[in-house]
C-alpha positions as protocol buffer text, in pm:
chain_id: "A"
residue {
  index: 1
  type: UNK
  ca { x: 1308 y: -1610 z: -163 }
}
residue {
  index: 2
  type: UNK
  ca { x: 1026 y: -1492 z: -390 }
}
residue {
  index: 3
  type: UNK
  ca { x: 916 y: -1131 z: -339 }
}
residue {
  index: 4
  type: UNK
  ca { x: 551 y: -1064 z: -417 }
}
residue {
  index: 5
  type: UNK
  ca { x: 408 y: -715 z: -450 }
}
residue {
  index: 6
  type: UNK
  ca { x: 48 y: -682 z: -330 }
}
residue {
  index: 7
  type: UNK
  ca { x: -130 y: -373 z: -458 }
}
residue {
  index: 8
  type: UNK
  ca { x: -472 y: -229 z: -526 }
}
residue {
  index: 9
  type: UNK
  ca { x: -661 y: 98 z: -516 }
}
residue {
  index: 10
  type: UNK
  ca { x: -802 y: 254 z: -203 }
}
residue {
  index: 11
  type: UNK
  ca { x: -1083 y: 44 z: -56 }
}
residue {
  index: 12
  type: UNK
  ca { x: -998 y: -264 z: -265 }
}
residue {
  index: 13
  type: UNK
  ca { x: -921 y: -465 z: 50 }
}
residue {
  index: 14
  type: UNK
  ca { x: -544 y: -513 z: 12 }
}
residue {
  index: 15
  type: UNK
  ca { x: -487 y: -529 z: 387 }
}
residue {
  index: 16
  type: UNK
  ca { x: -763 y: -789 z: 437 }
}
residue {
  index: 17
  type: UNK
  ca { x: -610 y: -999 z: 158 }
}
residue {
  index: 18
  type: UNK
  ca { x: -261 y: -952 z: 308 }
}
residue {
  index: 19
  type: UNK
  ca { x: -393 y: -1075 z: 643 }
}
residue {
  index: 20
  type: UNK
  ca { x: -528 y: -1385 z: 469 }
}
residue {
  index: 21
  type: UNK
  ca { x: -183 y: -1460 z: 324 }
}
residue {
  index: 22
  type: UNK
  ca { x: -36 y: -1402 z: 672 }
}
residue {
  index: 23
  type: UNK
  ca { x: -280 y: -1660 z: 813 }
}
residue {
  index: 24
  type: UNK
  ca { x: -93 y: -1918 z: 597 }
}
residue {
  index: 25
  type: UNK
  ca { x: 234 y: -1818 z: 762 }
}
residue {
  index: 26
  type: UNK
  ca { x: 348 y: -1582 z: 486 }
}
residue {
  index: 27
  type: UNK
  ca { x: 549 y: -1282 z: 618 }
}
residue {
  index: 28
  type: UNK
  ca { x: 369 y: -963 z: 511 }
}
residue {
  index: 29
  type: UNK
  ca { x: 534 y: -619 z: 510 }
}
residue {
  index: 30
  type: UNK
  ca { x: 282 y: -331 z: 499 }
}
residue {
  index: 31
  type: UNK
  ca { x: 467 y: -35 z: 347 }
}
residue {
  index: 32
  type: UNK
  ca { x: 201 y: 223 z: 443 }
}
residue {
  index: 33
  type: UNK
  ca { x: 217 y: 124 z: 810 }
}
residue {
  index: 34
  type: UNK
  ca { x: 596 y: 146 z: 811 }
}
residue {
  index: 35
  type: UNK
  ca { x: 580 y: 483 z: 634 }
}
residue {
  index: 36
  type: UNK
  ca { x: 348 y: 618 z: 907 }
}
residue {
  index: 37
  type: UNK
  ca { x: 578 y: 484 z: 1179 }
}
residue {
  index: 38
  type: UNK
  ca { x: 888 y: 635 z: 1018 }
}
residue {
  index: 39
  type: UNK
  ca { x: 715 y: 970 z: 964 }
}
residue {
  index: 40
  type: UNK
  ca { x: 663 y: 986 z: 1339 }
}
residue {
  index: 41
  type: UNK
  ca { x: 1000 y: 840 z: 1450 }
}
residue {
  index: 42
  type: UNK
  ca { x: 1264 y: 951 z: 1202 }
}
residue {
  index: 43
  type: UNK
  ca { x: 1418 y: 1288 z: 1289 }
}
residue {
  index: 44
  type: UNK
  ca { x: 1543 y: 1325 z: 930 }
}
residue {
  index: 45
  type: UNK
  ca { x: 1195 y: 1270 z: 783 }
}
residue {
  index: 46
  type: UNK
  ca { x: 1039 y: 1506 z: 1039 }
}
residue {
  index: 47
  type: UNK
  ca { x: 1287 y: 1781 z: 956 }
}
residue {
  index: 48
  type: UNK
  ca { x: 1229 y: 1742 z: 580 }
}
residue {
  index: 49
  type: UNK
  ca { x: 849 y: 1729 z: 610 }
}
residue {
  index: 50
  type: UNK
  ca { x: 846 y: 2044 z: 825 }
}
residue {
  index: 51
  type: UNK
  ca { x: 1064 y: 2213 z: 560 }
}
residue {
  index: 52
  type: UNK
  ca { x: 816 y: 2102 z: 292 }
}
residue {
  index: 53
  type: UNK
  ca { x: 480 y: 2160 z: 468 }
}
residue {
  index: 54
  type: UNK
  ca { x: 568 y: 2411 z: 739 }
}
residue {
  index: 55
  type: UNK
  ca { x: 547 y: 2388 z: 1120 }
}
residue {
  index: 56
  type: UNK
  ca { x: 186 y: 2257 z: 1113 }
}
residue {
  index: 57
  type: UNK
  ca { x: 314 y: 1924 z: 968 }
}
residue {
  index: 58
  type: UNK
  ca { x: 354 y: 1805 z: 1329 }
}
residue {
  index: 59
  type: UNK
  ca { x: 141 y: 1881 z: 1634 }
}
residue {
  index: 60
  type: UNK
  ca { x: 269 y: 1776 z: 1977 }
}
residue {
  index: 61
  type: UNK
  ca { x: 552 y: 1593 z: 1798 }
}
residue {
  index: 62
  type: UNK
  ca { x: 302 y: 1373 z: 1609 }
}
residue {
  index: 63
  type: UNK
  ca { x: 240 y: 1379 z: 1235 }
}
residue {
  index: 64
  type: UNK
  ca { x: -58 y: 1604 z: 1154 }
}
residue {
  index: 65
  type: UNK
  ca { x: -217 y: 1372 z: 897 }
}
residue {
  index: 66
  type: UNK
  ca { x: -535 y: 1577 z: 834 }
}
residue {
  index: 67
  type: UNK
  ca { x: -323 y: 1886 z: 764 }
}
residue {
  index: 68
  type: UNK
  ca { x: -91 y: 1699 z: 525 }
}
residue {
  index: 69
  type: UNK
  ca { x: -391 y: 1543 z: 349 }
}
residue {
  index: 70
  type: UNK
  ca { x: -549 y: 1887 z: 301 }
}
residue {
  index: 71
  type: UNK
  ca { x: -223 y: 2028 z: 160 }
}
residue {
  index: 72
  type: UNK
  ca { x: -179 y: 1736 z: -83 }
}
residue {
  index: 73
  type: UNK
  ca { x: -547 y: 1760 z: -181 }
}
residue {
  index: 74
  type: UNK
  ca { x: -485 y: 2118 z: -301 }
}
residue {
  index: 75
  type: UNK
  ca { x: -143 y: 2053 z: -458 }
}
residue {
  index: 76
  type: UNK
  ca { x: -67 y: 1703 z: -584 }
}
residue {
  index: 77
  type: UNK
  ca { x: 299 y: 1790 z: -655 }
}
residue {
  index: 78
  type: UNK
  ca { x: 344 y: 1791 z: -275 }
}
residue {
  index: 79
  type: UNK
  ca { x: 254 y: 1420 z: -271 }
}
residue {
  index: 80
  type: UNK
  ca { x: 547 y: 1339 z: -504 }
}
residue {
  index: 81
  type: UNK
  ca { x: 780 y: 1549 z: -291 }
}
residue {
  index: 82
  type: UNK
  ca { x: 661 y: 1380 z: 29 }
}
residue {
  index: 83
  type: UNK
  ca { x: 702 y: 1035 z: -128 }
}
residue {
  index: 84
  type: UNK
  ca { x: 1057 y: 1125 z: -234 }
}
residue {
  index: 85
  type: UNK
  ca { x: 1135 y: 1195 z: 133 }
}
residue {
  index: 86
  type: UNK
  ca { x: 961 y: 892 z: 285 }
}
residue {
  index: 87
  type: UNK
  ca { x: 992 y: 609 z: 28 }
}
residue {
  index: 88
  type: UNK
  ca { x: 1374 y: 568 z: 32 }
}
residue {
  index: 89
  type: UNK
  ca { x: 1362 y: 526 z: 412 }
}
residue {
  index: 90
  type: UNK
  ca { x: 1080 y: 271 z: 384 }
}
residue {
  index: 91
  type: UNK
  ca { x: 1283 y: 87 z: 116 }
}
residue {
  index: 92
  type: UNK
  ca { x: 1586 y: 66 z: 347 }
}
residue {
  index: 93
  type: UNK
  ca { x: 1367 y: -54 z: 636 }
}
residue {
  index: 94
  type: UNK
  ca { x: 1214 y: -321 z: 408 }
}
residue {
  index: 95
  type: UNK
  ca { x: 1557 y: -452 z: 304 }
}
residue {
  index: 96
  type: UNK
  ca { x: 1657 y: -492 z: 670 }
}
residue {
  index: 97
  type: UNK
  ca { x: 1325 y: -667 z: 745 }
}
residue {
  index: 98
  type: UNK
  ca { x: 1367 y: -897 z: 443 }
}
residue {
  index: 99
  type: UNK
  ca { x: 1705 y: -1026 z: 568 }
}
residue {
  index: 100
  type: UNK
  ca { x: 1534 y: -1154 z: 885 }
}
residue {
  index: 101
  type: UNK
  ca { x: 1265 y: -1354 z: 703 }
}
residue {
  index: 102
  type: UNK
  ca { x: 1280 y: -1729 z: 653 }
}
residue {
  index: 103
  type: UNK
  ca { x: 995 y: -1832 z: 423 }
}
residue {
  index: 104
  type: UNK
  ca { x: 949 y: -1957 z: 65 }
}
residue {
  index: 105
  type: UNK
  ca { x: 803 y: -1616 z: -22 }
}
residue {
  index: 106
  type: UNK
  ca { x: 710 y: -1284 z: 133 }
}
residue {
  index: 107
  type: UNK
  ca { x: 450 y: -1023 z: 47 }
}
residue {
  index: 108
  type: UNK
  ca { x: 508 y: -651 z: 41 }
}
residue {
  index: 109
  type: UNK
  ca { x: 182 y: -457 z: 44 }
}
residue {
  index: 110
  type: UNK
  ca { x: 226 y: -129 z: -146 }
}
residue {
  index: 111
  type: UNK
  ca { x: -64 y: 87 z: -265 }
}
residue {
  index: 112
  type: UNK
  ca { x: 125 y: 254 z: -550 }
}
residue {
  index: 113
  type: UNK
  ca { x: 353 y: -1 z: -719 }
}
residue {
  index: 114
  type: UNK
  ca { x: 249 y: 91 z: -1073 }
}
residue {
  index: 115
  type: UNK
  ca { x: 204 y: 464 z: -1001 }
}
residue {
  index: 116
  type: UNK
  ca { x: 571 y: 480 z: -895 }
}
residue {
  index: 117
  type: UNK
  ca { x: 702 y: 238 z: -1163 }
}
residue {
  index: 118
  type: UNK
  ca { x: 825 y: -9 z: -899 }
}
residue {
  index: 119
  type: UNK
  ca { x: 727 y: -329 z: -1084 }
}
residue {
  index: 120
  type: UNK
  ca { x: 1093 y: -430 z: -1129 }
}
residue {
  index: 121
  type: UNK
  ca { x: 1130 y: -472 z: -750 }
}
residue {
  index: 122
  type: UNK
  ca { x: 903 y: -779 z: -743 }
}
residue {
  index: 123
  type: UNK
  ca { x: 912 y: -1131 z: -881 }
}
residue {
  index: 124
  type: UNK
  ca { x: 531 y: -1131 z: -912 }
}
residue {
  index: 125
  type: UNK
  ca { x: 256 y: -878 z: -853 }
}
residue {
  index: 126
  type: UNK
  ca { x: -91 y: -944 z: -718 }
}
residue {
  index: 127
  type: UNK
  ca { x: -355 y: -674 z: -766 }
}
residue {
  index: 128
  type: UNK
  ca { x: -668 y: -663 z: -553 }
}
residue {
  index: 129
  type: UNK
  ca { x: -965 y: -510 z: -734 }
}
residue {
  index: 130
  type: UNK
  ca { x: -1328 y: -440 z: -644 }
}
residue {
  index: 131
  type: UNK
  ca { x: -1622 y: -245 z: -782 }
}
residue {
  index: 132
  type: UNK
  ca { x: -1579 y: 131 z: -751 }
}
residue {
  index: 133
  type: UNK
  ca { x: -1899 y: 193 z: -552 }
}
residue {
  index: 134
  type: UNK
  ca { x: -1811 y: -84 z: -306 }
}
residue {
  index: 135
  type: UNK
  ca { x: -1462 y: 61 z: -259 }
}
residue {
  index: 136
  type: UNK
  ca { x: -1604 y: 409 z: -193 }
}
residue {
  index: 137
  type: UNK
  ca { x: -1852 y: 265 z: 58 }
}
residue {
  index: 138
  type: UNK
  ca { x: -1574 y: 74 z: 240 }
}
residue {
  index: 139
  type: UNK
  ca { x: -1350 y: 380 z: 273 }
}
residue {
  index: 140
  type: UNK
  ca { x: -1634 y: 609 z: 389 }
}
residue {
  index: 141
  type: UNK
  ca { x: -1719 y: 350 z: 657 }
}
residue {
  index: 142
  type: UNK
  ca { x: -1354 y: 284 z: 754 }
}
residue {
  index: 143
  type: UNK
  ca { x: -1219 y: 641 z: 758 }
}
residue {
  index: 144
  type: UNK
  ca { x: -1538 y: 838 z: 816 }
}
residue {
  index: 145
  type: UNK
  ca { x: -1441 y: 1014 z: 493 }
}
residue {
  index: 146
  type: UNK
  ca { x: -1652 y: 1200 z: 237 }
}
residue {
  index: 147
  type: UNK
  ca { x: -1734 y: 1055 z: -104 }
}
residue {
  index: 148
  type: UNK
  ca { x: -1559 y: 1356 z: -265 }
}
residue {
  index: 149
  type: UNK
  ca { x: -1238 y: 1287 z: -69 }
}
residue {
  index: 150
  type: UNK
  ca { x: -1236 y: 916 z: -165 }
}
residue {
  index: 151
  type: UNK
  ca { x: -1299 y: 995 z: -531 }
}
residue {
  index: 152
  type: UNK
  ca { x: -1014 y: 1248 z: -531 }
}
residue {
  index: 153
  type: UNK
  ca { x: -775 y: 980 z: -401 }
}
residue {
  index: 154
  type: UNK
  ca { x: -904 y: 739 z: -666 }
}
residue {
  index: 155
  type: UNK
  ca { x: -830 y: 996 z: -937 }
}
residue {
  index: 156
  type: UNK
  ca { x: -464 y: 994 z: -827 }
}
residue {
  index: 157
  type: UNK
  ca { x: -445 y: 615 z: -860 }
}
residue {
  index: 158
  type: UNK
  ca { x: -429 y: 418 z: -1182 }
}
residue {
  index: 159
  type: UNK
  ca { x: -751 y: 243 z: -1292 }
}
residue {
  index: 160
  type: UNK
  ca { x: -804 y: -125 z: -1208 }
}
residue {
  index: 161
  type: UNK
  ca { x: -800 y: -210 z: -1581 }
}
residue {
  index: 162
  type: UNK
  ca { x: -434 y: -98 z: -1599 }
}
residue {
  index: 163
  type: UNK
  ca { x: -339 y: -295 z: -1286 }
}
residue {
  index: 164
  type: UNK
  ca { x: -518 y: -607 z: -1411 }
}
residue {
  index: 165
  type: UNK
  ca { x: -326 y: -595 z: -1739 }
}
residue {
  index: 166
  type: UNK
  ca { x: 12 y: -549 z: -1564 }
}
residue {
  index: 167
  type: UNK
  ca { x: -33 y: -801 z: -1280 }
}
residue {
  index: 168
  type: UNK
  ca { x: 63 y: -1167 z: -1260 }
}
residue {
  index: 169
  type: UNK
  ca { x: -238 y: -1242 z: -1039 }
}
residue {
  index: 170
  type: UNK
  ca { x: -566 y: -1060 z: -978 }
}
residue {
  index: 171
  type: UNK
  ca { x: -790 y: -1110 z: -675 }
}
residue {
  index: 172
  type: UNK
  ca { x: -1148 y: -993 z: -722 }
}
residue {
  index: 173
  type: UNK
  ca { x: -1262 y: -876 z: -380 }
}
residue {
  index: 174
  type: UNK
  ca { x: -1633 y: -799 z: -413 }
}
residue {
  index: 175
  type: UNK
  ca { x: -1713 y: -1114 z: -215 }
}
residue {
  index: 176
  type: UNK
  ca { x: -1474 y: -1197 z: 70 }
}
residue {
  index: 177
  type: UNK
  ca { x: -1532 y: -1572 z: 64 }
}
residue {
  index: 178
  type: UNK
  ca { x: -1446 y: -1591 z: -307 }
}
residue {
  index: 179
  type: UNK
  ca { x: -1146 y: -1362 z: -252 }
}
residue {
  index: 180
  type: UNK
  ca { x: -1018 y: -1594 z: 24 }
}
residue {
  index: 181
  type: UNK
  ca { x: -1052 y: -1890 z: -211 }
}
residue {
  index: 182
  type: UNK
  ca { x: -841 y: -1703 z: -471 }
}
residue {
  index: 183
  type: UNK
  ca { x: -576 y: -1630 z: -204 }
}
residue {
  index: 184
  type: UNK
  ca { x: -551 y: -1999 z: -120 }
}
residue {
  index: 185
  type: UNK
  ca { x: -511 y: -2096 z: -487 }
}
residue {
  index: 186
  type: UNK
  ca { x: -240 y: -1834 z: -547 }
}
residue {
  index: 187
  type: UNK
  ca { x: -63 y: -1937 z: -224 }
}
residue {
  index: 188
  type: UNK
  ca { x: -47 y: -2301 z: -342 }
}
residue {
  index: 189
  type: UNK
  ca { x: 82 y: -2196 z: -684 }
}
residue {
  index: 190
  type: UNK
  ca { x: 358 y: -1974 z: -543 }
}
residue {
  index: 191
  type: UNK
  ca { x: 468 y: -2247 z: -299 }
}
residue {
  index: 192
  type: UNK
  ca { x: 511 y: -2484 z: -595 }
}
residue {
  index: 193
  type: UNK
  ca { x: 724 y: -2225 z: -777 }
}
residue {
  index: 194
  type: UNK
  ca { x: 934 y: -2164 z: -465 }
}
residue {
  index: 195
  type: UNK
  ca { x: 1041 y: -2529 z: -440 }
}
Protein backbone atom coordinates (compact mmCIF):
# COMPACT_ATOMS: atom_id res chain seq x y z
CA UNK A 1 0.00 0.00 0.00
CA UNK A 2 1.35 3.43 -0.96
CA UNK A 3 1.52 5.97 1.88
CA UNK A 4 1.09 9.58 0.81
CA UNK A 5 1.86 12.51 3.08
CA UNK A 6 -0.40 15.53 2.55
CA UNK A 7 0.97 18.75 3.97
CA UNK A 8 0.76 22.51 3.67
CA UNK A 9 0.92 25.65 5.76
CA UNK A 10 -1.93 26.97 7.85
CA UNK A 11 -4.84 28.12 5.67
CA UNK A 12 -3.54 26.36 2.55
CA UNK A 13 -6.63 24.14 2.42
CA UNK A 14 -5.09 20.74 3.23
CA UNK A 15 -8.26 19.43 4.83
CA UNK A 16 -10.42 20.49 1.86
CA UNK A 17 -7.98 18.75 -0.49
CA UNK A 18 -7.94 15.67 1.78
CA UNK A 19 -11.74 15.56 1.64
CA UNK A 20 -11.55 15.62 -2.16
CA UNK A 21 -9.24 12.59 -2.13
CA UNK A 22 -11.65 10.90 0.30
CA UNK A 23 -14.50 11.52 -2.16
CA UNK A 24 -12.63 9.13 -4.53
CA UNK A 25 -12.66 6.46 -1.84
CA UNK A 26 -9.13 7.12 -0.57
CA UNK A 27 -8.74 6.53 3.20
CA UNK A 28 -7.53 9.78 4.79
CA UNK A 29 -5.97 9.98 8.26
CA UNK A 30 -5.97 13.50 9.72
CA UNK A 31 -3.12 13.60 12.25
CA UNK A 32 -4.19 16.91 13.85
CA UNK A 33 -7.69 15.58 14.57
CA UNK A 34 -6.29 12.42 16.14
CA UNK A 35 -3.81 14.48 18.18
CA UNK A 36 -6.70 16.57 19.58
CA UNK A 37 -8.68 13.43 20.41
CA UNK A 38 -5.72 11.78 22.13
CA UNK A 39 -4.91 14.94 24.09
CA UNK A 40 -8.39 14.72 25.57
CA UNK A 41 -8.59 10.92 26.01
CA UNK A 42 -5.12 9.65 26.89
CA UNK A 43 -4.40 9.73 30.62
CA UNK A 44 -0.65 9.53 29.92
CA UNK A 45 -0.74 12.56 27.60
CA UNK A 46 -2.91 14.51 30.06
CA UNK A 47 -0.52 13.82 32.92
CA UNK A 48 2.52 14.88 30.85
CA UNK A 49 0.86 18.04 29.50
CA UNK A 50 -0.18 19.10 33.00
CA UNK A 51 3.43 18.54 34.12
CA UNK A 52 4.62 20.69 31.20
CA UNK A 53 2.02 23.51 31.19
CA UNK A 54 0.62 23.39 34.73
CA UNK A 55 -2.91 22.71 36.01
CA UNK A 56 -4.51 25.22 33.58
CA UNK A 57 -3.69 22.85 30.66
CA UNK A 58 -7.10 21.23 31.28
CA UNK A 59 -10.37 22.82 32.40
CA UNK A 60 -13.26 20.55 33.38
CA UNK A 61 -11.17 17.61 32.13
CA UNK A 62 -10.99 19.11 28.62
CA UNK A 63 -7.86 20.42 26.92
CA UNK A 64 -7.58 24.18 27.39
CA UNK A 65 -6.51 24.98 23.82
CA UNK A 66 -6.50 28.81 24.14
CA UNK A 67 -4.26 28.57 27.21
CA UNK A 68 -1.82 26.16 25.50
CA UNK A 69 -1.77 28.36 22.39
CA UNK A 70 -0.94 31.43 24.51
CA UNK A 71 1.88 29.56 26.29
CA UNK A 72 3.38 28.30 23.01
CA UNK A 73 3.01 31.77 21.48
CA UNK A 74 5.30 33.15 24.22
CA UNK A 75 7.74 30.21 24.27
CA UNK A 76 8.15 28.17 21.08
CA UNK A 77 10.33 25.56 22.85
CA UNK A 78 7.12 24.43 24.56
CA UNK A 79 5.72 23.46 21.15
CA UNK A 80 8.61 21.01 20.58
CA UNK A 81 8.13 19.57 24.05
CA UNK A 82 4.38 19.17 23.51
CA UNK A 83 4.96 17.52 20.13
CA UNK A 84 7.42 15.09 21.73
CA UNK A 85 4.63 14.02 24.10
CA UNK A 86 1.80 13.80 21.55
CA UNK A 87 3.41 12.72 18.25
CA UNK A 88 4.62 9.23 19.29
CA UNK A 89 1.07 8.38 20.45
CA UNK A 90 -0.40 9.67 17.18
CA UNK A 91 2.19 7.60 15.27
CA UNK A 92 1.16 4.43 17.14
CA UNK A 93 -2.53 5.19 16.52
CA UNK A 94 -1.80 5.71 12.80
CA UNK A 95 -0.01 2.34 12.52
CA UNK A 96 -3.03 0.57 14.04
CA UNK A 97 -5.37 2.47 11.68
CA UNK A 98 -3.18 1.63 8.67
CA UNK A 99 -3.46 -2.13 9.32
CA UNK A 100 -7.25 -1.88 8.93
CA UNK A 101 -7.15 -0.15 5.53
CA UNK A 102 -7.71 -1.92 2.24
CA UNK A 103 -6.96 0.50 -0.59
CA UNK A 104 -4.29 1.02 -3.28
CA UNK A 105 -3.07 4.05 -1.30
CA UNK A 106 -3.86 6.10 1.78
CA UNK A 107 -3.28 9.73 2.68
CA UNK A 108 -1.97 10.97 5.99
CA UNK A 109 -2.62 14.68 6.45
CA UNK A 110 0.15 16.22 8.58
CA UNK A 111 0.78 19.96 8.86
CA UNK A 112 4.46 19.67 9.77
CA UNK A 113 6.06 16.85 7.77
CA UNK A 114 9.11 18.88 6.71
CA UNK A 115 9.36 20.87 9.97
CA UNK A 116 9.76 17.57 11.86
CA UNK A 117 11.94 15.84 9.21
CA UNK A 118 9.34 13.10 8.66
CA UNK A 119 9.73 12.82 4.87
CA UNK A 120 11.15 9.28 5.17
CA UNK A 121 7.79 8.01 6.50
CA UNK A 122 6.06 8.52 3.13
CA UNK A 123 6.33 7.08 -0.35
CA UNK A 124 5.25 10.41 -1.85
CA UNK A 125 4.46 13.86 -0.48
CA UNK A 126 1.82 16.27 -1.73
CA UNK A 127 2.07 19.90 -0.62
CA UNK A 128 -0.91 22.23 -0.79
CA UNK A 129 0.07 25.86 -1.32
CA UNK A 130 -1.83 29.13 -1.67
CA UNK A 131 -1.11 32.85 -1.67
CA UNK A 132 -0.17 34.17 1.77
CA UNK A 133 -2.91 36.83 1.96
CA UNK A 134 -5.57 34.29 0.95
CA UNK A 135 -4.33 31.87 3.62
CA UNK A 136 -4.45 34.59 6.29
CA UNK A 137 -7.98 35.56 5.22
CA UNK A 138 -9.14 31.91 5.36
CA UNK A 139 -7.77 31.35 8.87
CA UNK A 140 -9.18 34.63 10.24
CA UNK A 141 -12.60 33.62 8.86
CA UNK A 142 -12.35 29.98 10.02
CA UNK A 143 -10.89 30.47 13.51
CA UNK A 144 -12.00 34.03 14.25
CA UNK A 145 -8.28 34.65 14.75
CA UNK A 146 -6.23 37.85 14.51
CA UNK A 147 -3.89 38.56 11.60
CA UNK A 148 -0.99 38.77 14.10
CA UNK A 149 -1.78 35.30 15.48
CA UNK A 150 -1.96 33.73 11.99
CA UNK A 151 1.30 35.36 10.92
CA UNK A 152 3.03 34.10 14.07
CA UNK A 153 1.96 30.53 13.22
CA UNK A 154 3.19 31.03 9.65
CA UNK A 155 6.59 32.13 10.96
CA UNK A 156 6.91 28.76 12.72
CA UNK A 157 6.21 26.89 9.48
CA UNK A 158 8.58 26.46 6.56
CA UNK A 159 7.92 28.63 3.49
CA UNK A 160 5.95 27.21 0.55
CA UNK A 161 9.05 27.52 -1.67
CA UNK A 162 10.83 24.92 0.52
CA UNK A 163 7.83 22.56 0.48
CA UNK A 164 7.42 22.89 -3.29
CA UNK A 165 11.06 21.94 -3.83
CA UNK A 166 10.85 18.90 -1.51
CA UNK A 167 7.44 17.55 -2.62
CA UNK A 168 6.58 14.97 -5.26
CA UNK A 169 3.33 16.78 -6.08
CA UNK A 170 2.12 20.33 -5.48
CA UNK A 171 -1.51 21.43 -5.48
CA UNK A 172 -2.05 25.16 -5.97
CA UNK A 173 -5.17 26.01 -4.01
CA UNK A 174 -5.98 29.63 -4.83
CA UNK A 175 -8.92 28.46 -6.96
CA UNK A 176 -10.84 25.44 -5.62
CA UNK A 177 -12.05 24.20 -9.00
CA UNK A 178 -8.49 24.11 -10.36
CA UNK A 179 -7.26 22.48 -7.15
CA UNK A 180 -9.92 19.75 -7.49
CA UNK A 181 -8.77 19.12 -11.06
CA UNK A 182 -5.18 18.69 -9.79
CA UNK A 183 -6.41 16.22 -7.13
CA UNK A 184 -8.10 14.12 -9.80
CA UNK A 185 -4.97 14.04 -11.97
CA UNK A 186 -2.73 13.06 -9.03
CA UNK A 187 -5.26 10.41 -7.94
CA UNK A 188 -5.18 8.80 -11.41
CA UNK A 189 -1.37 8.85 -11.47
CA UNK A 190 -1.03 7.24 -8.03
CA UNK A 191 -3.57 4.53 -8.93
CA UNK A 192 -1.44 3.64 -11.97
CA UNK A 193 1.66 3.37 -9.77
CA UNK A 194 -0.20 1.23 -7.23
CA UNK A 195 -1.06 -1.45 -9.80
